[in-house]
PDBQT receptor file of N, H, CA, C and O in Angstrom, charges set to zero:
ATOM      1  N   UNK A   1      68.649 142.852  85.988  1.00  0.00    +0.000 N 
ATOM      2  CA  UNK A   1      69.265 141.885  86.874  1.00  0.00    +0.000 C 
ATOM      3  C   UNK A   1      68.813 142.169  88.307  1.00  0.00    +0.000 C 
ATOM      4  O   UNK A   1      68.860 143.312  88.761  1.00  0.00    +0.000 OA
ATOM      5  N   UNK A   2      68.387 141.152  89.000  1.00  0.00    +0.000 N 
ATOM      6  H   UNK A   2      68.349 140.223  88.631  1.00  0.00    +0.000 HD
ATOM      7  CA  UNK A   2      67.877 141.305  90.348  1.00  0.00    +0.000 C 
ATOM      8  C   UNK A   2      69.033 141.408  91.343  1.00  0.00    +0.000 C 
ATOM      9  O   UNK A   2      69.988 140.634  91.271  1.00  0.00    +0.000 OA
ATOM     10  N   UNK A   3      68.947 142.351  92.256  1.00  0.00    +0.000 N 
ATOM     11  H   UNK A   3      68.171 142.980  92.314  1.00  0.00    +0.000 HD
ATOM     12  CA  UNK A   3      69.975 142.534  93.280  1.00  0.00    +0.000 C 
ATOM     13  C   UNK A   3      69.586 141.745  94.520  1.00  0.00    +0.000 C 
ATOM     14  O   UNK A   3      68.447 141.815  94.980  1.00  0.00    +0.000 OA
ATOM     15  N   UNK A   4      70.528 141.005  95.050  1.00  0.00    +0.000 N 
ATOM     16  H   UNK A   4      71.454 140.948  94.676  1.00  0.00    +0.000 HD
ATOM     17  CA  UNK A   4      70.278 140.231  96.257  1.00  0.00    +0.000 C 
ATOM     18  C   UNK A   4      70.941 140.919  97.436  1.00  0.00    +0.000 C 
ATOM     19  O   UNK A   4      72.129 141.239  97.386  1.00  0.00    +0.000 OA
ATOM     20  N   UNK A   5      70.181 141.146  98.492  1.00  0.00    +0.000 N 
ATOM     21  H   UNK A   5      69.216 140.887  98.532  1.00  0.00    +0.000 HD
ATOM     22  CA  UNK A   5      70.743 141.726  99.704  1.00  0.00    +0.000 C 
ATOM     23  C   UNK A   5      70.278 140.906 100.882  1.00  0.00    +0.000 C 
ATOM     24  O   UNK A   5      69.291 140.177 100.792  1.00  0.00    +0.000 OA
ATOM     25  N   UNK A   6      70.974 141.021 101.963  1.00  0.00    +0.000 N 
ATOM     26  H   UNK A   6      71.777 141.613 102.037  1.00  0.00    +0.000 HD
ATOM     27  CA  UNK A   6      70.588 140.298 103.158  1.00  0.00    +0.000 C 
ATOM     28  C   UNK A   6      71.817 139.819 103.901  1.00  0.00    +0.000 C 
ATOM     29  O   UNK A   6      72.941 140.171 103.544  1.00  0.00    +0.000 OA
ATOM     30  N   UNK A   7      71.606 139.013 104.938  1.00  0.00    +0.000 N 
ATOM     31  H   UNK A   7      70.693 138.727 105.228  1.00  0.00    +0.000 HD
ATOM     32  CA  UNK A   7      72.734 138.547 105.740  1.00  0.00    +0.000 C 
ATOM     33  C   UNK A   7      73.619 137.583 104.954  1.00  0.00    +0.000 C 
ATOM     34  O   UNK A   7      73.163 136.890 104.044  1.00  0.00    +0.000 OA
ATOM     35  N   UNK A   8      74.873 137.560 105.323  1.00  0.00    +0.000 N 
ATOM     36  H   UNK A   8      75.244 138.123 106.062  1.00  0.00    +0.000 HD
ATOM     37  CA  UNK A   8      75.774 136.571 104.743  1.00  0.00    +0.000 C 
ATOM     38  C   UNK A   8      75.232 135.191 105.077  1.00  0.00    +0.000 C 
ATOM     39  O   UNK A   8      74.578 135.008 106.104  1.00  0.00    +0.000 OA
ATOM     40  N   UNK A   9      75.502 134.220 104.212  1.00  0.00    +0.000 N 
ATOM     41  H   UNK A   9      76.033 134.368 103.378  1.00  0.00    +0.000 HD
ATOM     42  CA  UNK A   9      75.007 132.867 104.434  1.00  0.00    +0.000 C 
ATOM     43  C   UNK A   9      75.486 132.320 105.770  1.00  0.00    +0.000 C 
ATOM     44  O   UNK A   9      74.717 131.689 106.495  1.00  0.00    +0.000 OA
ATOM     45  N   UNK A  10      76.764 132.560 106.102  1.00  0.00    +0.000 N 
ATOM     46  H   UNK A  10      77.389 133.073 105.513  1.00  0.00    +0.000 HD
ATOM     47  CA  UNK A  10      77.281 132.041 107.367  1.00  0.00    +0.000 C 
ATOM     48  C   UNK A  10      76.577 132.713 108.544  1.00  0.00    +0.000 C 
ATOM     49  O   UNK A  10      76.404 132.089 109.591  1.00  0.00    +0.000 OA
ATOM     50  N   UNK A  11      76.167 133.984 108.390  1.00  0.00    +0.000 N 
ATOM     51  H   UNK A  11      76.308 134.491 107.540  1.00  0.00    +0.000 HD
ATOM     52  CA  UNK A  11      75.428 134.658 109.448  1.00  0.00    +0.000 C 
ATOM     53  C   UNK A  11      74.036 134.056 109.605  1.00  0.00    +0.000 C 
ATOM     54  O   UNK A  11      73.536 133.906 110.719  1.00  0.00    +0.000 OA
ATOM     55  N   UNK A  12      73.425 133.717 108.493  1.00  0.00    +0.000 N 
ATOM     56  H   UNK A  12      73.831 133.838 107.587  1.00  0.00    +0.000 HD
ATOM     57  CA  UNK A  12      72.065 133.174 108.530  1.00  0.00    +0.000 C 
ATOM     58  C   UNK A  12      72.031 131.749 109.073  1.00  0.00    +0.000 C 
ATOM     59  O   UNK A  12      71.086 131.373 109.766  1.00  0.00    +0.000 OA
ATOM     60  N   UNK A  13      73.052 130.956 108.763  1.00  0.00    +0.000 N 
ATOM     61  H   UNK A  13      73.820 131.262 108.199  1.00  0.00    +0.000 HD
ATOM     62  CA  UNK A  13      73.041 129.546 109.146  1.00  0.00    +0.000 C 
ATOM     63  C   UNK A  13      73.960 129.220 110.314  1.00  0.00    +0.000 C 
ATOM     64  O   UNK A  13      73.897 128.123 110.869  1.00  0.00    +0.000 OA
ATOM     65  N   UNK A  14      74.806 130.158 110.685  1.00  0.00    +0.000 N 
ATOM     66  H   UNK A  14      74.857 131.049 110.233  1.00  0.00    +0.000 HD
ATOM     67  CA  UNK A  14      75.817 129.900 111.712  1.00  0.00    +0.000 C 
ATOM     68  C   UNK A  14      75.268 129.999 113.126  1.00  0.00    +0.000 C 
ATOM     69  O   UNK A  14      74.091 130.297 113.329  1.00  0.00    +0.000 OA
ATOM     70  N   UNK A  15      76.137 129.744 114.107  1.00  0.00    +0.000 N 
ATOM     71  H   UNK A  15      77.093 129.501 113.943  1.00  0.00    +0.000 HD
ATOM     72  CA  UNK A  15      75.716 129.811 115.510  1.00  0.00    +0.000 C 
ATOM     73  C   UNK A  15      75.455 131.253 115.950  1.00  0.00    +0.000 C 
ATOM     74  O   UNK A  15      75.919 132.200 115.315  1.00  0.00    +0.000 OA
ATOM     75  N   UNK A  16      74.715 131.404 117.030  1.00  0.00    +0.000 N 
ATOM     76  H   UNK A  16      74.338 130.635 117.546  1.00  0.00    +0.000 HD
ATOM     77  CA  UNK A  16      74.381 132.730 117.560  1.00  0.00    +0.000 C 
ATOM     78  C   UNK A  16      75.639 133.504 117.957  1.00  0.00    +0.000 C 
ATOM     79  O   UNK A  16      75.755 134.698 117.681  1.00  0.00    +0.000 OA
ATOM     80  N   UNK A  17      76.573 132.819 118.604  1.00  0.00    +0.000 N 
ATOM     81  H   UNK A  17      76.480 131.849 118.829  1.00  0.00    +0.000 HD
ATOM     82  CA  UNK A  17      77.826 133.459 119.031  1.00  0.00    +0.000 C 
ATOM     83  C   UNK A  17      79.010 132.649 118.500  1.00  0.00    +0.000 C 
ATOM     84  O   UNK A  17      79.513 131.765 119.193  1.00  0.00    +0.000 OA
ATOM     85  N   UNK A  18      79.455 132.941 117.287  1.00  0.00    +0.000 N 
ATOM     86  H   UNK A  18      79.047 133.659 116.724  1.00  0.00    +0.000 HD
ATOM     87  CA  UNK A  18      80.551 132.163 116.693  1.00  0.00    +0.000 C 
ATOM     88  C   UNK A  18      81.883 132.422 117.398  1.00  0.00    +0.000 C 
ATOM     89  O   UNK A  18      82.089 133.481 117.992  1.00  0.00    +0.000 OA
ATOM     90  N   UNK A  19      82.771 131.453 117.324  1.00  0.00    +0.000 N 
ATOM     91  H   UNK A  19      82.604 130.593 116.842  1.00  0.00    +0.000 HD
ATOM     92  CA  UNK A  19      84.109 131.597 117.883  1.00  0.00    +0.000 C 
ATOM     93  C   UNK A  19      84.880 132.626 117.074  1.00  0.00    +0.000 C 
ATOM     94  O   UNK A  19      84.862 132.603 115.843  1.00  0.00    +0.000 OA
ATOM     95  N   UNK A  20      85.551 133.519 117.768  1.00  0.00    +0.000 N 
ATOM     96  H   UNK A  20      85.565 133.537 118.768  1.00  0.00    +0.000 HD
ATOM     97  CA  UNK A  20      86.333 134.536 117.071  1.00  0.00    +0.000 C 
ATOM     98  C   UNK A  20      87.835 134.333 117.257  1.00  0.00    +0.000 C 
ATOM     99  O   UNK A  20      88.641 135.052 116.667  1.00  0.00    +0.000 OA
ATOM    100  N   UNK A  21      88.204 133.357 118.072  1.00  0.00    +0.000 N 
ATOM    101  H   UNK A  21      87.549 132.773 118.552  1.00  0.00    +0.000 HD
ATOM    102  CA  UNK A  21      89.615 133.062 118.312  1.00  0.00    +0.000 C 
ATOM    103  C   UNK A  21      89.829 131.576 118.070  1.00  0.00    +0.000 C 
ATOM    104  O   UNK A  21      89.098 130.745 118.610  1.00  0.00    +0.000 OA
ATOM    105  N   UNK A  22      90.823 131.240 117.265  1.00  0.00    +0.000 N 
ATOM    106  H   UNK A  22      91.416 131.914 116.827  1.00  0.00    +0.000 HD
ATOM    107  CA  UNK A  22      91.105 129.836 116.968  1.00  0.00    +0.000 C 
ATOM    108  C   UNK A  22      92.169 129.299 117.916  1.00  0.00    +0.000 C 
ATOM    109  O   UNK A  22      93.117 130.004 118.264  1.00  0.00    +0.000 OA
ATOM    110  N   UNK A  23      92.007 128.064 118.323  1.00  0.00    +0.000 N 
ATOM    111  H   UNK A  23      91.237 127.492 118.041  1.00  0.00    +0.000 HD
ATOM    112  CA  UNK A  23      93.005 127.361 119.126  1.00  0.00    +0.000 C 
ATOM    113  C   UNK A  23      93.789 126.482 118.162  1.00  0.00    +0.000 C 
ATOM    114  O   UNK A  23      93.278 125.461 117.702  1.00  0.00    +0.000 OA
ATOM    115  N   UNK A  24      95.025 126.868 117.850  1.00  0.00    +0.000 N 
ATOM    116  H   UNK A  24      95.440 127.698 118.223  1.00  0.00    +0.000 HD
ATOM    117  CA  UNK A  24      95.817 126.180 116.837  1.00  0.00    +0.000 C 
ATOM    118  C   UNK A  24      96.012 124.702 117.160  1.00  0.00    +0.000 C 
ATOM    119  O   UNK A  24      95.955 123.863 116.262  1.00  0.00    +0.000 OA
ATOM    120  N   UNK A  25      96.238 124.375 118.422  1.00  0.00    +0.000 N 
ATOM    121  H   UNK A  25      96.283 125.057 119.152  1.00  0.00    +0.000 HD
ATOM    122  CA  UNK A  25      96.420 122.964 118.789  1.00  0.00    +0.000 C 
ATOM    123  C   UNK A  25      95.150 122.159 118.543  1.00  0.00    +0.000 C 
ATOM    124  O   UNK A  25      95.206 121.038 118.038  1.00  0.00    +0.000 OA
ATOM    125  N   UNK A  26      94.004 122.735 118.901  1.00  0.00    +0.000 N 
ATOM    126  H   UNK A  26      93.958 123.645 119.312  1.00  0.00    +0.000 HD
ATOM    127  CA  UNK A  26      92.721 122.049 118.671  1.00  0.00    +0.000 C 
ATOM    128  C   UNK A  26      92.463 121.894 117.177  1.00  0.00    +0.000 C 
ATOM    129  O   UNK A  26      91.976 120.857 116.726  1.00  0.00    +0.000 OA
ATOM    130  N   UNK A  27      92.791 122.930 116.418  1.00  0.00    +0.000 N 
ATOM    131  H   UNK A  27      93.187 123.773 116.784  1.00  0.00    +0.000 HD
ATOM    132  CA  UNK A  27      92.619 122.892 114.967  1.00  0.00    +0.000 C 
ATOM    133  C   UNK A  27      93.446 121.770 114.349  1.00  0.00    +0.000 C 
ATOM    134  O   UNK A  27      92.943 120.994 113.537  1.00  0.00    +0.000 OA
ATOM    135  N   UNK A  28      94.707 121.689 114.734  1.00  0.00    +0.000 N 
ATOM    136  H   UNK A  28      95.115 122.319 115.394  1.00  0.00    +0.000 HD
ATOM    137  CA  UNK A  28      95.587 120.632 114.214  1.00  0.00    +0.000 C 
ATOM    138  C   UNK A  28      95.102 119.245 114.623  1.00  0.00    +0.000 C 
ATOM    139  O   UNK A  28      95.145 118.307 113.827  1.00  0.00    +0.000 OA
ATOM    140  N   UNK A  29      94.641 119.119 115.863  1.00  0.00    +0.000 N 
ATOM    141  H   UNK A  29      94.606 119.881 116.509  1.00  0.00    +0.000 HD
ATOM    142  CA  UNK A  29      94.126 117.832 116.340  1.00  0.00    +0.000 C 
ATOM    143  C   UNK A  29      92.904 117.405 115.519  1.00  0.00    +0.000 C 
ATOM    144  O   UNK A  29      92.790 116.244 115.126  1.00  0.00    +0.000 OA
ATOM    145  N   UNK A  30      91.995 118.348 115.263  1.00  0.00    +0.000 N 
ATOM    146  H   UNK A  30      92.087 119.291 115.583  1.00  0.00    +0.000 HD
ATOM    147  CA  UNK A  30      90.812 118.033 114.458  1.00  0.00    +0.000 C 
ATOM    148  C   UNK A  30      91.189 117.671 113.027  1.00  0.00    +0.000 C 
ATOM    149  O   UNK A  30      90.606 116.756 112.445  1.00  0.00    +0.000 OA
ATOM    150  N   UNK A  31      92.157 118.381 112.455  1.00  0.00    +0.000 N 
ATOM    151  H   UNK A  31      92.631 119.124 112.927  1.00  0.00    +0.000 HD
ATOM    152  CA  UNK A  31      92.641 118.050 111.105  1.00  0.00    +0.000 C 
ATOM    153  C   UNK A  31      93.213 116.640 111.083  1.00  0.00    +0.000 C 
ATOM    154  O   UNK A  31      92.916 115.856 110.182  1.00  0.00    +0.000 OA
ATOM    155  N   UNK A  32      94.034 116.323 112.079  1.00  0.00    +0.000 N 
ATOM    156  H   UNK A  32      94.276 116.960 112.811  1.00  0.00    +0.000 HD
ATOM    157  CA  UNK A  32      94.646 114.991 112.131  1.00  0.00    +0.000 C 
ATOM    158  C   UNK A  32      93.602 113.894 112.314  1.00  0.00    +0.000 C 
ATOM    159  O   UNK A  32      93.762 112.794 111.785  1.00  0.00    +0.000 OA
ATOM    160  N   UNK A  33      92.540 114.182 113.055  1.00  0.00    +0.000 N 
ATOM    161  H   UNK A  33      92.410 115.075 113.486  1.00  0.00    +0.000 HD
ATOM    162  CA  UNK A  33      91.463 113.201 113.231  1.00  0.00    +0.000 C 
ATOM    163  C   UNK A  33      90.764 112.891 111.912  1.00  0.00    +0.000 C 
ATOM    164  O   UNK A  33      90.171 111.824 111.753  1.00  0.00    +0.000 OA
ATOM    165  N   UNK A  34      90.835 113.829 110.964  1.00  0.00    +0.000 N 
ATOM    166  H   UNK A  34      91.317 114.696 111.093  1.00  0.00    +0.000 HD
ATOM    167  CA  UNK A  34      90.212 113.649 109.650  1.00  0.00    +0.000 C 
ATOM    168  C   UNK A  34      91.206 113.171 108.602  1.00  0.00    +0.000 C 
ATOM    169  O   UNK A  34      90.875 113.110 107.417  1.00  0.00    +0.000 OA
ATOM    170  N   UNK A  35      92.424 112.829 109.024  1.00  0.00    +0.000 N 
ATOM    171  H   UNK A  35      92.693 112.878 109.986  1.00  0.00    +0.000 HD
ATOM    172  CA  UNK A  35      93.412 112.307 108.092  1.00  0.00    +0.000 C 
ATOM    173  C   UNK A  35      94.472 113.309 107.677  1.00  0.00    +0.000 C 
ATOM    174  O   UNK A  35      95.315 112.998 106.836  1.00  0.00    +0.000 OA
ATOM    175  N   UNK A  36      94.449 114.494 108.244  1.00  0.00    +0.000 N 
ATOM    176  H   UNK A  36      93.764 114.746 108.927  1.00  0.00    +0.000 HD
ATOM    177  CA  UNK A  36      95.445 115.512 107.923  1.00  0.00    +0.000 C 
ATOM    178  C   UNK A  36      94.914 116.533 106.930  1.00  0.00    +0.000 C 
ATOM    179  O   UNK A  36      93.931 116.301 106.227  1.00  0.00    +0.000 OA
ATOM    180  N   UNK A  37      95.596 117.669 106.898  1.00  0.00    +0.000 N 
ATOM    181  H   UNK A  37      96.394 117.857 107.469  1.00  0.00    +0.000 HD
ATOM    182  CA  UNK A  37      95.153 118.779 106.055  1.00  0.00    +0.000 C 
ATOM    183  C   UNK A  37      95.170 118.421 104.573  1.00  0.00    +0.000 C 
ATOM    184  O   UNK A  37      94.268 118.810 103.829  1.00  0.00    +0.000 OA
ATOM    185  N   UNK A  38      96.193 117.680 104.139  1.00  0.00    +0.000 N 
ATOM    186  H   UNK A  38      96.925 117.364 104.742  1.00  0.00    +0.000 HD
ATOM    187  CA  UNK A  38      96.265 117.307 102.715  1.00  0.00    +0.000 C 
ATOM    188  C   UNK A  38      95.077 116.441 102.311  1.00  0.00    +0.000 C 
ATOM    189  O   UNK A  38      94.510 116.627 101.234  1.00  0.00    +0.000 OA
ATOM    190  N   UNK A  39      94.699 115.498 103.169  1.00  0.00    +0.000 N 
ATOM    191  H   UNK A  39      95.159 115.347 104.044  1.00  0.00    +0.000 HD
ATOM    192  CA  UNK A  39      93.559 114.628 102.858  1.00  0.00    +0.000 C 
ATOM    193  C   UNK A  39      92.258 115.434 102.837  1.00  0.00    +0.000 C 
ATOM    194  O   UNK A  39      91.394 115.201 101.992  1.00  0.00    +0.000 OA
ATOM    195  N   UNK A  40      92.122 116.378 103.764  1.00  0.00    +0.000 N 
ATOM    196  H   UNK A  40      92.824 116.568 104.451  1.00  0.00    +0.000 HD
ATOM    197  CA  UNK A  40      90.929 117.230 103.773  1.00  0.00    +0.000 C 
ATOM    198  C   UNK A  40      90.834 118.059 102.497  1.00  0.00    +0.000 C 
ATOM    199  O   UNK A  40      89.766 118.171 101.895  1.00  0.00    +0.000 OA
ATOM    200  N   UNK A  41      91.967 118.640 102.091  1.00  0.00    +0.000 N 
ATOM    201  H   UNK A  41      92.835 118.550 102.580  1.00  0.00    +0.000 HD
ATOM    202  CA  UNK A  41      91.983 119.449 100.866  1.00  0.00    +0.000 C 
ATOM    203  C   UNK A  41      91.673 118.585  99.650  1.00  0.00    +0.000 C 
ATOM    204  O   UNK A  41      90.914 118.997  98.773  1.00  0.00    +0.000 OA
ATOM    205  N   UNK A  42      92.254 117.392  99.594  1.00  0.00    +0.000 N 
ATOM    206  H   UNK A  42      92.871 117.057 100.306  1.00  0.00    +0.000 HD
ATOM    207  CA  UNK A  42      92.004 116.481  98.470  1.00  0.00    +0.000 C 
ATOM    208  C   UNK A  42      90.528 116.104  98.406  1.00  0.00    +0.000 C 
ATOM    209  O   UNK A  42      89.940 116.050  97.326  1.00  0.00    +0.000 OA
ATOM    210  N   UNK A  43      89.939 115.847  99.560  1.00  0.00    +0.000 N 
ATOM    211  H   UNK A  43      90.417 115.891 100.437  1.00  0.00    +0.000 HD
ATOM    212  CA  UNK A  43      88.522 115.498  99.617  1.00  0.00    +0.000 C 
ATOM    213  C   UNK A  43      87.654 116.643  99.094  1.00  0.00    +0.000 C 
ATOM    214  O   UNK A  43      86.686 116.413  98.369  1.00  0.00    +0.000 OA
ATOM    215  N   UNK A  44      88.002 117.866  99.460  1.00  0.00    +0.000 N 
ATOM    216  H   UNK A  44      88.789 118.053 100.049  1.00  0.00    +0.000 HD
ATOM    217  CA  UNK A  44      87.255 119.036  98.967  1.00  0.00    +0.000 C 
ATOM    218  C   UNK A  44      87.370 119.157  97.457  1.00  0.00    +0.000 C 
ATOM    219  O   UNK A  44      86.378 119.395  96.768  1.00  0.00    +0.000 OA
ATOM    220  N   UNK A  45      88.587 118.992  96.945  1.00  0.00    +0.000 N 
ATOM    221  H   UNK A  45      89.392 118.799  97.505  1.00  0.00    +0.000 HD
ATOM    222  CA  UNK A  45      88.791 119.127  95.504  1.00  0.00    +0.000 C 
ATOM    223  C   UNK A  45      88.102 118.007  94.731  1.00  0.00    +0.000 C 
ATOM    224  O   UNK A  45      87.608 118.232  93.626  1.00  0.00    +0.000 OA
ATOM    225  N   UNK A  46      88.064 116.793  95.304  1.00  0.00    +0.000 N 
ATOM    226  H   UNK A  46      88.465 116.610  96.202  1.00  0.00    +0.000 HD
ATOM    227  CA  UNK A  46      87.403 115.672  94.631  1.00  0.00    +0.000 C 
ATOM    228  C   UNK A  46      85.892 115.859  94.556  1.00  0.00    +0.000 C 
ATOM    229  O   UNK A  46      85.247 115.334  93.648  1.00  0.00    +0.000 OA
ATOM    230  N   UNK A  47      85.327 116.597  95.494  1.00  0.00    +0.000 N 
ATOM    231  H   UNK A  47      85.851 117.023  96.232  1.00  0.00    +0.000 HD
ATOM    232  CA  UNK A  47      83.875 116.801  95.487  1.00  0.00    +0.000 C 
ATOM    233  C   UNK A  47      83.493 118.165  94.902  1.00  0.00    +0.000 C 
ATOM    234  O   UNK A  47      82.335 118.575  94.984  1.00  0.00    +0.000 OA
ATOM    235  N   UNK A  48      84.458 118.858  94.320  1.00  0.00    +0.000 N 
ATOM    236  H   UNK A  48      85.399 118.525  94.254  1.00  0.00    +0.000 HD
ATOM    237  CA  UNK A  48      84.218 120.166  93.722  1.00  0.00    +0.000 C 
ATOM    238  C   UNK A  48      83.257 120.046  92.543  1.00  0.00    +0.000 C 
ATOM    239  O   UNK A  48      83.418 119.184  91.680  1.00  0.00    +0.000 OA
ATOM    240  N   UNK A  49      82.269 120.912  92.522  1.00  0.00    +0.000 N 
ATOM    241  H   UNK A  49      82.139 121.613  93.224  1.00  0.00    +0.000 HD
ATOM    242  CA  UNK A  49      81.322 120.950  91.414  1.00  0.00    +0.000 C 
ATOM    243  C   UNK A  49      81.373 122.331  90.792  1.00  0.00    +0.000 C 
ATOM    244  O   UNK A  49      81.537 123.326  91.498  1.00  0.00    +0.000 OA
ATOM    245  N   UNK A  50      81.238 122.399  89.504  1.00  0.00    +0.000 N 
ATOM    246  H   UNK A  50      81.105 121.590  88.931  1.00  0.00    +0.000 HD
ATOM    247  CA  UNK A  50      81.182 123.693  88.827  1.00  0.00    +0.000 C 
ATOM    248  C   UNK A  50      79.840 123.819  88.124  1.00  0.00    +0.000 C 
ATOM    249  O   UNK A  50      79.261 122.833  87.671  1.00  0.00    +0.000 OA
ATOM    250  N   UNK A  51      79.375 125.016  88.047  1.00  0.00    +0.000 N 
ATOM    251  H   UNK A  51      79.846 125.817  88.416  1.00  0.00    +0.000 HD
ATOM    252  CA  UNK A  51      78.113 125.306  87.375  1.00  0.00    +0.000 C 
ATOM    253  C   UNK A  51      78.353 126.457  86.412  1.00  0.00    +0.000 C 
ATOM    254  O   UNK A  51      79.074 127.398  86.744  1.00  0.00    +0.000 OA
ATOM    255  N   UNK A  52      77.763 126.397  85.228  1.00  0.00    +0.000 N 
ATOM    256  H   UNK A  52      77.178 125.632  84.958  1.00  0.00    +0.000 HD
ATOM    257  CA  UNK A  52      77.917 127.517  84.295  1.00  0.00    +0.000 C 
ATOM    258  C   UNK A  52      77.151 128.741  84.805  1.00  0.00    +0.000 C 
ATOM    259  O   UNK A  52      76.083 128.618  85.404  1.00  0.00    +0.000 OA
ATOM    260  N   UNK A  53      77.711 129.900  84.560  1.00  0.00    +0.000 N 
ATOM    261  H   UNK A  53      78.579 130.000  84.074  1.00  0.00    +0.000 HD
ATOM    262  CA  UNK A  53      77.025 131.142  84.913  1.00  0.00    +0.000 C 
ATOM    263  C   UNK A  53      76.104 131.522  83.770  1.00  0.00    +0.000 C 
ATOM    264  O   UNK A  53      76.494 131.469  82.604  1.00  0.00    +0.000 OA
ATOM    265  N   UNK A  54      74.899 131.902  84.101  1.00  0.00    +0.000 N 
ATOM    266  H   UNK A  54      74.582 131.946  85.049  1.00  0.00    +0.000 HD
ATOM    267  CA  UNK A  54      73.955 132.332  83.076  1.00  0.00    +0.000 C 
ATOM    268  C   UNK A  54      73.453 133.719  83.438  1.00  0.00    +0.000 C 
ATOM    269  O   UNK A  54      73.334 134.057  84.615  1.00  0.00    +0.000 OA
ATOM    270  N   UNK A  55      73.164 134.502  82.444  1.00  0.00    +0.000 N 
ATOM    271  H   UNK A  55      73.260 134.227  81.487  1.00  0.00    +0.000 HD
ATOM    272  CA  UNK A  55      72.593 135.825  82.700  1.00  0.00    +0.000 C 
ATOM    273  C   UNK A  55      71.131 135.797  82.285  1.00  0.00    +0.000 C 
ATOM    274  O   UNK A  55      70.781 135.322  81.205  1.00  0.00    +0.000 OA
ATOM    275  N   UNK A  56      70.308 136.304  83.145  1.00  0.00    +0.000 N 
ATOM    276  H   UNK A  56      70.593 136.691  84.022  1.00  0.00    +0.000 HD
ATOM    277  CA  UNK A  56      68.868 136.334  82.865  1.00  0.00    +0.000 C 
ATOM    278  C   UNK A  56      68.369 137.740  82.964  1.00  0.00    +0.000 C 
ATOM    279  O   UNK A  56      67.180 137.988  82.765  1.00  0.00    +0.000 OA
TER     280      UNK A  56
């Protein structure tokens, strides 16, 4: 089995200096702009894909 090492995906694709502190009011405002947290969660679950695990 091949071992994979390297940077985390978010490190490889993320911004150079990511935010380390969340602004709760901004977070809630952004959630509400997208229809609320429940709608966001439902959207994620509706687009959920599963793949079988295979061993090679």
